[in-house]
PDBQT receptor file of N, H, CA, C and O in Angstrom, charges set to zero:
ATOM      1  N   UNK A   1     125.811 126.543 101.537  1.00  0.00    +0.000 N 
ATOM      2  CA  UNK A   1     124.447 126.040 101.571  1.00  0.00    +0.000 C 
ATOM      3  C   UNK A   1     123.537 127.019 100.835  1.00  0.00    +0.000 C 
ATOM      4  O   UNK A   1     123.596 128.225 101.075  1.00  0.00    +0.000 OA
ATOM      5  N   UNK A   2     122.696 126.502  99.941  1.00  0.00    +0.000 N 
ATOM      6  H   UNK A   2     122.648 125.522  99.746  1.00  0.00    +0.000 HD
ATOM      7  CA  UNK A   2     121.887 127.367  99.093  1.00  0.00    +0.000 C 
ATOM      8  C   UNK A   2     120.558 127.772  99.708  1.00  0.00    +0.000 C 
ATOM      9  O   UNK A   2     119.961 128.760  99.281  1.00  0.00    +0.000 OA
ATOM     10  N   UNK A   3     120.080 127.031 100.702  1.00  0.00    +0.000 N 
ATOM     11  H   UNK A   3     120.564 126.228 101.049  1.00  0.00    +0.000 HD
ATOM     12  CA  UNK A   3     118.816 127.350 101.385  1.00  0.00    +0.000 C 
ATOM     13  C   UNK A   3     117.657 127.493 100.408  1.00  0.00    +0.000 C 
ATOM     14  O   UNK A   3     116.952 128.502 100.417  1.00  0.00    +0.000 OA
ATOM     15  N   UNK A   4     117.461 126.481  99.565  1.00  0.00    +0.000 N 
ATOM     16  H   UNK A   4     118.034 125.661  99.558  1.00  0.00    +0.000 HD
ATOM     17  CA  UNK A   4     116.333 126.497  98.642  1.00  0.00    +0.000 C 
ATOM     18  C   UNK A   4     115.768 125.085  98.522  1.00  0.00    +0.000 C 
ATOM     19  O   UNK A   4     116.437 124.105  98.850  1.00  0.00    +0.000 OA
ATOM     20  N   UNK A   5     114.546 124.999  98.055  1.00  0.00    +0.000 N 
ATOM     21  H   UNK A   5     114.003 125.796  97.788  1.00  0.00    +0.000 HD
ATOM     22  CA  UNK A   5     113.891 123.718  97.822  1.00  0.00    +0.000 C 
ATOM     23  C   UNK A   5     113.842 123.457  96.330  1.00  0.00    +0.000 C 
ATOM     24  O   UNK A   5     113.518 124.347  95.544  1.00  0.00    +0.000 OA
ATOM     25  N   UNK A   6     114.160 122.246  95.949  1.00  0.00    +0.000 N 
ATOM     26  H   UNK A   6     114.423 121.522  96.588  1.00  0.00    +0.000 HD
ATOM     27  CA  UNK A   6     113.962 121.836  94.569  1.00  0.00    +0.000 C 
ATOM     28  C   UNK A   6     112.515 121.392  94.399  1.00  0.00    +0.000 C 
ATOM     29  O   UNK A   6     111.820 121.148  95.386  1.00  0.00    +0.000 OA
ATOM     30  N   UNK A   7     112.063 121.287  93.165  1.00  0.00    +0.000 N 
ATOM     31  H   UNK A   7     112.627 121.485  92.364  1.00  0.00    +0.000 HD
ATOM     32  CA  UNK A   7     110.651 120.971  92.930  1.00  0.00    +0.000 C 
ATOM     33  C   UNK A   7     110.288 119.599  93.496  1.00  0.00    +0.000 C 
ATOM     34  O   UNK A   7     109.164 119.406  93.958  1.00  0.00    +0.000 OA
ATOM     35  N   UNK A   8     111.222 118.639  93.468  1.00  0.00    +0.000 N 
ATOM     36  H   UNK A   8     112.136 118.795  93.092  1.00  0.00    +0.000 HD
ATOM     37  CA  UNK A   8     110.896 117.310  93.982  1.00  0.00    +0.000 C 
ATOM     38  C   UNK A   8     110.810 117.300  95.509  1.00  0.00    +0.000 C 
ATOM     39  O   UNK A   8     110.122 116.452  96.079  1.00  0.00    +0.000 OA
ATOM     40  N   UNK A   9     111.487 118.214  96.167  1.00  0.00    +0.000 N 
ATOM     41  H   UNK A   9     112.045 118.902  95.704  1.00  0.00    +0.000 HD
ATOM     42  CA  UNK A   9     111.332 118.345  97.620  1.00  0.00    +0.000 C 
ATOM     43  C   UNK A   9     109.909 118.769  97.968  1.00  0.00    +0.000 C 
ATOM     44  O   UNK A   9     109.306 118.249  98.907  1.00  0.00    +0.000 OA
ATOM     45  N   UNK A  10     109.387 119.709  97.207  1.00  0.00    +0.000 N 
ATOM     46  H   UNK A  10     109.877 120.131  96.445  1.00  0.00    +0.000 HD
ATOM     47  CA  UNK A  10     108.034 120.208  97.441  1.00  0.00    +0.000 C 
ATOM     48  C   UNK A  10     107.006 119.128  97.122  1.00  0.00    +0.000 C 
ATOM     49  O   UNK A  10     106.053 118.941  97.880  1.00  0.00    +0.000 OA
ATOM     50  N   UNK A  11     107.186 118.415  96.011  1.00  0.00    +0.000 N 
ATOM     51  H   UNK A  11     107.959 118.568  95.396  1.00  0.00    +0.000 HD
ATOM     52  CA  UNK A  11     106.255 117.349  95.632  1.00  0.00    +0.000 C 
ATOM     53  C   UNK A  11     106.290 116.213  96.653  1.00  0.00    +0.000 C 
ATOM     54  O   UNK A  11     105.242 115.691  97.034  1.00  0.00    +0.000 OA
ATOM     55  N   UNK A  12     107.480 115.829  97.094  1.00  0.00    +0.000 N 
ATOM     56  H   UNK A  12     108.331 116.253  96.785  1.00  0.00    +0.000 HD
ATOM     57  CA  UNK A  12     107.592 114.757  98.090  1.00  0.00    +0.000 C 
ATOM     58  C   UNK A  12     106.965 115.173  99.417  1.00  0.00    +0.000 C 
ATOM     59  O   UNK A  12     106.289 114.368 100.058  1.00  0.00    +0.000 OA
ATOM     60  N   UNK A  13     107.178 116.414  99.837  1.00  0.00    +0.000 N 
ATOM     61  H   UNK A  13     107.727 117.069  99.317  1.00  0.00    +0.000 HD
ATOM     62  CA  UNK A  13     106.573 116.899 101.077  1.00  0.00    +0.000 C 
ATOM     63  C   UNK A  13     105.057 116.946 100.994  1.00  0.00    +0.000 C 
ATOM     64  O   UNK A  13     104.366 116.594 101.950  1.00  0.00    +0.000 OA
ATOM     65  N   UNK A  14     104.539 117.381  99.845  1.00  0.00    +0.000 N 
ATOM     66  H   UNK A  14     105.100 117.666  99.068  1.00  0.00    +0.000 HD
ATOM     67  CA  UNK A  14     103.084 117.422  99.666  1.00  0.00    +0.000 C 
ATOM     68  C   UNK A  14     102.496 116.016  99.656  1.00  0.00    +0.000 C 
ATOM     69  O   UNK A  14     101.441 115.784 100.246  1.00  0.00    +0.000 OA
ATOM     70  N   UNK A  15     103.157 115.088  99.001  1.00  0.00    +0.000 N 
ATOM     71  H   UNK A  15     104.014 115.276  98.521  1.00  0.00    +0.000 HD
ATOM     72  CA  UNK A  15     102.672 113.707  98.959  1.00  0.00    +0.000 C 
ATOM     73  C   UNK A  15     102.714 113.070 100.346  1.00  0.00    +0.000 C 
ATOM     74  O   UNK A  15     101.785 112.366 100.743  1.00  0.00    +0.000 OA
ATOM     75  N   UNK A  16     103.785 113.320 101.071  1.00  0.00    +0.000 N 
ATOM     76  H   UNK A  16     104.540 113.892 100.749  1.00  0.00    +0.000 HD
ATOM     77  CA  UNK A  16     103.901 112.788 102.428  1.00  0.00    +0.000 C 
ATOM     78  C   UNK A  16     102.820 113.365 103.337  1.00  0.00    +0.000 C 
ATOM     79  O   UNK A  16     102.206 112.636 104.116  1.00  0.00    +0.000 OA
ATOM     80  N   UNK A  17     102.591 114.656 103.239  1.00  0.00    +0.000 N 
ATOM     81  H   UNK A  17     103.091 115.248 102.606  1.00  0.00    +0.000 HD
ATOM     82  CA  UNK A  17     101.561 115.295 104.053  1.00  0.00    +0.000 C 
ATOM     83  C   UNK A  17     100.163 114.812 103.718  1.00  0.00    +0.000 C 
ATOM     84  O   UNK A  17      99.379 114.509 104.617  1.00  0.00    +0.000 OA
ATOM     85  N   UNK A  18      99.842 114.736 102.432  1.00  0.00    +0.000 N 
ATOM     86  H   UNK A  18     100.479 114.982 101.701  1.00  0.00    +0.000 HD
ATOM     87  CA  UNK A  18      98.509 114.273 102.020  1.00  0.00    +0.000 C 
ATOM     88  C   UNK A  18      98.306 112.807 102.366  1.00  0.00    +0.000 C 
ATOM     89  O   UNK A  18      97.231 112.413 102.817  1.00  0.00    +0.000 OA
ATOM     90  N   UNK A  19      99.336 112.003 102.155  1.00  0.00    +0.000 N 
ATOM     91  H   UNK A  19     100.209 112.323 101.789  1.00  0.00    +0.000 HD
ATOM     92  CA  UNK A  19      99.223 110.575 102.476  1.00  0.00    +0.000 C 
ATOM     93  C   UNK A  19      99.052 110.319 103.953  1.00  0.00    +0.000 C 
ATOM     94  O   UNK A  19      98.210 109.512 104.348  1.00  0.00    +0.000 OA
ATOM     95  N   UNK A  20      99.836 110.992 104.776  1.00  0.00    +0.000 N 
ATOM     96  H   UNK A  20     100.519 111.647 104.455  1.00  0.00    +0.000 HD
ATOM     97  CA  UNK A  20      99.704 110.779 106.219  1.00  0.00    +0.000 C 
ATOM     98  C   UNK A  20      98.392 111.337 106.749  1.00  0.00    +0.000 C 
ATOM     99  O   UNK A  20      97.812 110.773 107.677  1.00  0.00    +0.000 OA
ATOM    100  N   UNK A  21      97.918 112.429 106.176  1.00  0.00    +0.000 N 
ATOM    101  H   UNK A  21      98.389 112.887 105.421  1.00  0.00    +0.000 HD
ATOM    102  CA  UNK A  21      96.618 112.961 106.588  1.00  0.00    +0.000 C 
ATOM    103  C   UNK A  21      95.505 111.961 106.282  1.00  0.00    +0.000 C 
ATOM    104  O   UNK A  21      94.602 111.773 107.098  1.00  0.00    +0.000 OA
ATOM    105  N   UNK A  22      95.560 111.329 105.132  1.00  0.00    +0.000 N 
ATOM    106  H   UNK A  22      96.293 111.483 104.470  1.00  0.00    +0.000 HD
ATOM    107  CA  UNK A  22      94.549 110.328 104.785  1.00  0.00    +0.000 C 
ATOM    108  C   UNK A  22      94.652 109.105 105.684  1.00  0.00    +0.000 C 
ATOM    109  O   UNK A  22      93.644 108.624 106.203  1.00  0.00    +0.000 OA
ATOM    110  N   UNK A  23      95.861 108.604 105.868  1.00  0.00    +0.000 N 
ATOM    111  H   UNK A  23      96.679 108.995 105.447  1.00  0.00    +0.000 HD
ATOM    112  CA  UNK A  23      96.057 107.385 106.656  1.00  0.00    +0.000 C 
ATOM    113  C   UNK A  23      95.635 107.587 108.111  1.00  0.00    +0.000 C 
ATOM    114  O   UNK A  23      94.994 106.714 108.696  1.00  0.00    +0.000 OA
ATOM    115  N   UNK A  24      95.989 108.730 108.694  1.00  0.00    +0.000 N 
ATOM    116  H   UNK A  24      96.509 109.439 108.218  1.00  0.00    +0.000 HD
ATOM    117  CA  UNK A  24      95.727 108.927 110.113  1.00  0.00    +0.000 C 
ATOM    118  C   UNK A  24      94.376 109.531 110.431  1.00  0.00    +0.000 C 
ATOM    119  O   UNK A  24      94.013 109.616 111.604  1.00  0.00    +0.000 OA
ATOM    120  N   UNK A  25      93.617 109.953 109.436  1.00  0.00    +0.000 N 
ATOM    121  H   UNK A  25      93.911 109.884 108.483  1.00  0.00    +0.000 HD
ATOM    122  CA  UNK A  25      92.311 110.534 109.751  1.00  0.00    +0.000 C 
ATOM    123  C   UNK A  25      91.148 109.803 109.107  1.00  0.00    +0.000 C 
ATOM    124  O   UNK A  25      90.216 109.428 109.819  1.00  0.00    +0.000 OA
ATOM    125  N   UNK A  26      91.148 109.586 107.830  1.00  0.00    +0.000 N 
ATOM    126  H   UNK A  26      91.905 109.890 107.252  1.00  0.00    +0.000 HD
ATOM    127  CA  UNK A  26      89.977 109.028 107.157  1.00  0.00    +0.000 C 
ATOM    128  C   UNK A  26      89.570 107.634 107.620  1.00  0.00    +0.000 C 
ATOM    129  O   UNK A  26      88.489 107.488 108.189  1.00  0.00    +0.000 OA
ATOM    130  N   UNK A  27      90.372 106.619 107.407  1.00  0.00    +0.000 N 
ATOM    131  H   UNK A  27      91.251 106.738 106.944  1.00  0.00    +0.000 HD
ATOM    132  CA  UNK A  27      89.926 105.273 107.784  1.00  0.00    +0.000 C 
ATOM    133  C   UNK A  27      89.728 105.119 109.290  1.00  0.00    +0.000 C 
ATOM    134  O   UNK A  27      88.770 104.485 109.732  1.00  0.00    +0.000 OA
ATOM    135  N   UNK A  28      90.622 105.693 110.063  1.00  0.00    +0.000 N 
ATOM    136  H   UNK A  28      91.400 106.209 109.704  1.00  0.00    +0.000 HD
ATOM    137  CA  UNK A  28      90.562 105.518 111.508  1.00  0.00    +0.000 C 
ATOM    138  C   UNK A  28      89.526 106.412 112.162  1.00  0.00    +0.000 C 
ATOM    139  O   UNK A  28      88.923 106.029 113.165  1.00  0.00    +0.000 OA
ATOM    140  N   UNK A  29      89.312 107.594 111.614  1.00  0.00    +0.000 N 
ATOM    141  H   UNK A  29      89.802 107.906 110.800  1.00  0.00    +0.000 HD
ATOM    142  CA  UNK A  29      88.361 108.524 112.216  1.00  0.00    +0.000 C 
ATOM    143  C   UNK A  29      86.952 107.950 112.185  1.00  0.00    +0.000 C 
ATOM    144  O   UNK A  29      86.208 108.093 113.156  1.00  0.00    +0.000 OA
ATOM    145  N   UNK A  30      86.577 107.310 111.100  1.00  0.00    +0.000 N 
ATOM    146  H   UNK A  30      87.181 107.194 110.312  1.00  0.00    +0.000 HD
ATOM    147  CA  UNK A  30      85.230 106.743 111.006  1.00  0.00    +0.000 C 
ATOM    148  C   UNK A  30      85.083 105.502 111.879  1.00  0.00    +0.000 C 
ATOM    149  O   UNK A  30      84.057 105.328 112.537  1.00  0.00    +0.000 OA
ATOM    150  N   UNK A  31      86.080 104.654 111.891  1.00  0.00    +0.000 N 
ATOM    151  H   UNK A  31      86.913 104.796 111.357  1.00  0.00    +0.000 HD
ATOM    152  CA  UNK A  31      85.994 103.393 112.627  1.00  0.00    +0.000 C 
ATOM    153  C   UNK A  31      86.212 103.570 114.121  1.00  0.00    +0.000 C 
ATOM    154  O   UNK A  31      85.487 102.981 114.922  1.00  0.00    +0.000 OA
ATOM    155  N   UNK A  32      87.196 104.369 114.508  1.00  0.00    +0.000 N 
ATOM    156  H   UNK A  32      87.785 104.848 113.856  1.00  0.00    +0.000 HD
ATOM    157  CA  UNK A  32      87.594 104.460 115.904  1.00  0.00    +0.000 C 
ATOM    158  C   UNK A  32      87.302 105.802 116.563  1.00  0.00    +0.000 C 
ATOM    159  O   UNK A  32      87.747 106.039 117.686  1.00  0.00    +0.000 OA
ATOM    160  N   UNK A  33      86.576 106.671 115.904  1.00  0.00    +0.000 N 
ATOM    161  H   UNK A  33      86.214 106.478 114.992  1.00  0.00    +0.000 HD
ATOM    162  CA  UNK A  33      86.221 107.982 116.453  1.00  0.00    +0.000 C 
ATOM    163  C   UNK A  33      87.472 108.770 116.879  1.00  0.00    +0.000 C 
ATOM    164  O   UNK A  33      87.651 109.102 118.051  1.00  0.00    +0.000 OA
ATOM    165  N   UNK A  34      88.313 109.052 115.904  1.00  0.00    +0.000 N 
ATOM    166  H   UNK A  34      88.167 108.783 114.952  1.00  0.00    +0.000 HD
ATOM    167  CA  UNK A  34      89.526 109.831 116.138  1.00  0.00    +0.000 C 
ATOM    168  C   UNK A  34      89.183 111.303 116.198  1.00  0.00    +0.000 C 
ATOM    169  O   UNK A  34      88.444 111.808 115.353  1.00  0.00    +0.000 OA
ATOM    170  N   UNK A  35      89.715 111.995 117.190  1.00  0.00    +0.000 N 
ATOM    171  H   UNK A  35      90.316 111.585 117.877  1.00  0.00    +0.000 HD
ATOM    172  CA  UNK A  35      89.500 113.421 117.352  1.00  0.00    +0.000 C 
ATOM    173  C   UNK A  35      90.845 114.111 117.561  1.00  0.00    +0.000 C 
ATOM    174  O   UNK A  35      91.608 113.732 118.449  1.00  0.00    +0.000 OA
ATOM    175  N   UNK A  36      91.139 115.126 116.741  1.00  0.00    +0.000 N 
ATOM    176  H   UNK A  36      90.519 115.435 116.019  1.00  0.00    +0.000 HD
ATOM    177  CA  UNK A  36      92.362 115.912 116.867  1.00  0.00    +0.000 C 
ATOM    178  C   UNK A  36      91.975 117.357 117.111  1.00  0.00    +0.000 C 
ATOM    179  O   UNK A  36      91.132 117.906 116.402  1.00  0.00    +0.000 OA
ATOM    180  N   UNK A  37      92.591 117.980 118.119  1.00  0.00    +0.000 N 
ATOM    181  H   UNK A  37      93.276 117.533 118.696  1.00  0.00    +0.000 HD
ATOM    182  CA  UNK A  37      92.273 119.368 118.461  1.00  0.00    +0.000 C 
ATOM    183  C   UNK A  37      93.540 120.128 118.818  1.00  0.00    +0.000 C 
ATOM    184  O   UNK A  37      94.404 119.597 119.517  1.00  0.00    +0.000 OA
ATOM    185  N   UNK A  38      93.663 121.364 118.345  1.00  0.00    +0.000 N 
ATOM    186  H   UNK A  38      92.961 121.795 117.777  1.00  0.00    +0.000 HD
ATOM    187  CA  UNK A  38      94.808 122.173 118.767  1.00  0.00    +0.000 C 
ATOM    188  C   UNK A  38      94.623 122.656 120.202  1.00  0.00    +0.000 C 
ATOM    189  O   UNK A  38      93.501 122.919 120.636  1.00  0.00    +0.000 OA
ATOM    190  N   UNK A  39      95.732 122.770 120.936  1.00  0.00    +0.000 N 
ATOM    191  H   UNK A  39      96.643 122.556 120.584  1.00  0.00    +0.000 HD
ATOM    192  CA  UNK A  39      95.703 123.210 122.328  1.00  0.00    +0.000 C 
ATOM    193  C   UNK A  39      96.757 124.296 122.501  1.00  0.00    +0.000 C 
ATOM    194  O   UNK A  39      97.861 124.180 121.971  1.00  0.00    +0.000 OA
ATOM    195  N   UNK A  40      96.420 125.353 123.243  1.00  0.00    +0.000 N 
ATOM    196  H   UNK A  40      95.522 125.446 123.674  1.00  0.00    +0.000 HD
ATOM    197  CA  UNK A  40      97.392 126.400 123.516  1.00  0.00    +0.000 C 
ATOM    198  C   UNK A  40      97.229 126.915 124.937  1.00  0.00    +0.000 C 
ATOM    199  O   UNK A  40      96.119 126.966 125.468  1.00  0.00    +0.000 OA
ATOM    200  N   UNK A  41      98.344 127.295 125.545  1.00  0.00    +0.000 N 
ATOM    201  H   UNK A  41      99.246 127.253 125.114  1.00  0.00    +0.000 HD
ATOM    202  CA  UNK A  41      98.322 127.884 126.878  1.00  0.00    +0.000 C 
ATOM    203  C   UNK A  41      98.691 129.360 126.821  1.00  0.00    +0.000 C 
ATOM    204  O   UNK A  41      98.786 130.022 127.854  1.00  0.00    +0.000 OA
ATOM    205  N   UNK A  42      98.897 129.865 125.634  1.00  0.00    +0.000 N 
ATOM    206  H   UNK A  42      98.820 129.327 124.794  1.00  0.00    +0.000 HD
ATOM    207  CA  UNK A  42      99.339 131.236 125.464  1.00  0.00    +0.000 C 
ATOM    208  C   UNK A  42     100.808 131.306 125.117  1.00  0.00    +0.000 C 
ATOM    209  O   UNK A  42     101.217 132.104 124.273  1.00  0.00    +0.000 OA
ATOM    210  N   UNK A  43     101.612 130.462 125.773  1.00  0.00    +0.000 N 
ATOM    211  H   UNK A  43     101.279 129.814 126.458  1.00  0.00    +0.000 HD
ATOM    212  CA  UNK A  43     103.045 130.410 125.483  1.00  0.00    +0.000 C 
ATOM    213  C   UNK A  43     103.444 129.125 124.773  1.00  0.00    +0.000 C 
ATOM    214  O   UNK A  43     104.497 129.059 124.139  1.00  0.00    +0.000 OA
ATOM    215  N   UNK A  44     102.601 128.104 124.882  1.00  0.00    +0.000 N 
ATOM    216  H   UNK A  44     101.745 128.157 125.397  1.00  0.00    +0.000 HD
ATOM    217  CA  UNK A  44     102.900 126.812 124.283  1.00  0.00    +0.000 C 
ATOM    218  C   UNK A  44     101.764 126.394 123.364  1.00  0.00    +0.000 C 
ATOM    219  O   UNK A  44     100.611 126.774 123.564  1.00  0.00    +0.000 OA
ATOM    220  N   UNK A  45     102.110 125.607 122.356  1.00  0.00    +0.000 N 
ATOM    221  H   UNK A  45     103.047 125.298 122.194  1.00  0.00    +0.000 HD
ATOM    222  CA  UNK A  45     101.124 125.104 121.407  1.00  0.00    +0.000 C 
ATOM    223  C   UNK A  45     101.287 123.597 121.328  1.00  0.00    +0.000 C 
ATOM    224  O   UNK A  45     102.405 123.080 121.345  1.00  0.00    +0.000 OA
ATOM    225  N   UNK A  46     100.160 122.894 121.242  1.00  0.00    +0.000 N 
ATOM    226  H   UNK A  46      99.252 123.314 121.228  1.00  0.00    +0.000 HD
ATOM    227  CA  UNK A  46     100.229 121.444 121.162  1.00  0.00    +0.000 C 
ATOM    228  C   UNK A  46      99.052 120.881 120.399  1.00  0.00    +0.000 C 
ATOM    229  O   UNK A  46      98.228 121.622 119.863  1.00  0.00    +0.000 OA
ATOM    230  N   UNK A  47      98.981 119.556 120.354  1.00  0.00    +0.000 N 
ATOM    231  H   UNK A  47      99.651 118.954 120.789  1.00  0.00    +0.000 HD
ATOM    232  CA  UNK A  47      97.912 118.862 119.660  1.00  0.00    +0.000 C 
ATOM    233  C   UNK A  47      97.353 117.797 120.580  1.00  0.00    +0.000 C 
ATOM    234  O   UNK A  47      98.097 116.966 121.101  1.00  0.00    +0.000 OA
ATOM    235  N   UNK A  48      96.043 117.817 120.783  1.00  0.00    +0.000 N 
ATOM    236  H   UNK A  48      95.438 118.492 120.359  1.00  0.00    +0.000 HD
ATOM    237  CA  UNK A  48      95.351 116.822 121.599  1.00  0.00    +0.000 C 
ATOM    238  C   UNK A  48      94.761 115.782 120.672  1.00  0.00    +0.000 C 
ATOM    239  O   UNK A  48      94.052 116.127 119.726  1.00  0.00    +0.000 OA
ATOM    240  N   UNK A  49      95.041 114.518 120.925  1.00  0.00    +0.000 N 
ATOM    241  H   UNK A  49      95.617 114.238 121.693  1.00  0.00    +0.000 HD
ATOM    242  CA  UNK A  49      94.496 113.429 120.122  1.00  0.00    +0.000 C 
ATOM    243  C   UNK A  49      93.725 112.493 121.030  1.00  0.00    +0.000 C 
ATOM    244  O   UNK A  49      94.197 112.127 122.106  1.00  0.00    +0.000 OA
ATOM    245  N   UNK A  50      92.530 112.105 120.592  1.00  0.00    +0.000 N 
ATOM    246  H   UNK A  50      92.146 112.402 119.718  1.00  0.00    +0.000 HD
ATOM    247  CA  UNK A  50      91.702 111.182 121.347  1.00  0.00    +0.000 C 
ATOM    248  C   UNK A  50      91.223 110.087 120.401  1.00  0.00    +0.000 C 
ATOM    249  O   UNK A  50      90.747 110.373 119.303  1.00  0.00    +0.000 OA
ATOM    250  N   UNK A  51      91.350 108.837 120.829  1.00  0.00    +0.000 N 
ATOM    251  H   UNK A  51      91.737 108.604 121.721  1.00  0.00    +0.000 HD
ATOM    252  CA  UNK A  51      90.952 107.699 120.010  1.00  0.00    +0.000 C 
ATOM    253  C   UNK A  51      90.100 106.773 120.854  1.00  0.00    +0.000 C 
ATOM    254  O   UNK A  51      90.556 106.285 121.888  1.00  0.00    +0.000 OA
ATOM    255  N   UNK A  52      88.869 106.523 120.431  1.00  0.00    +0.000 N 
ATOM    256  H   UNK A  52      88.499 106.919 119.591  1.00  0.00    +0.000 HD
ATOM    257  CA  UNK A  52      87.969 105.623 121.132  1.00  0.00    +0.000 C 
ATOM    258  C   UNK A  52      87.885 104.323 120.347  1.00  0.00    +0.000 C 
ATOM    259  O   UNK A  52      87.557 104.329 119.160  1.00  0.00    +0.000 OA
ATOM    260  N   UNK A  53      88.181 103.211 121.006  1.00  0.00    +0.000 N 
ATOM    261  H   UNK A  53      88.448 103.206 121.970  1.00  0.00    +0.000 HD
ATOM    262  CA  UNK A  53      88.109 101.917 120.331  1.00  0.00    +0.000 C 
ATOM    263  C   UNK A  53      87.518 100.870 121.228  1.00  0.00    +0.000 C 
ATOM    264  O   UNK A  53      87.381  99.716 120.823  1.00  0.00    +0.000 OA
TER     265      UNK A  53
């Protein structure tokens, strides 16, 4: 196993990340008041999501 990323892996990951960020925040955040917040207890990390509709 070479343990490396090819350039298309990086491009696909960036496109997937940017696309999902747009889909899950922009249209829905304005219409449904989407709120995302990081949460930590010191030993654990999580994400709090709130959607008002």
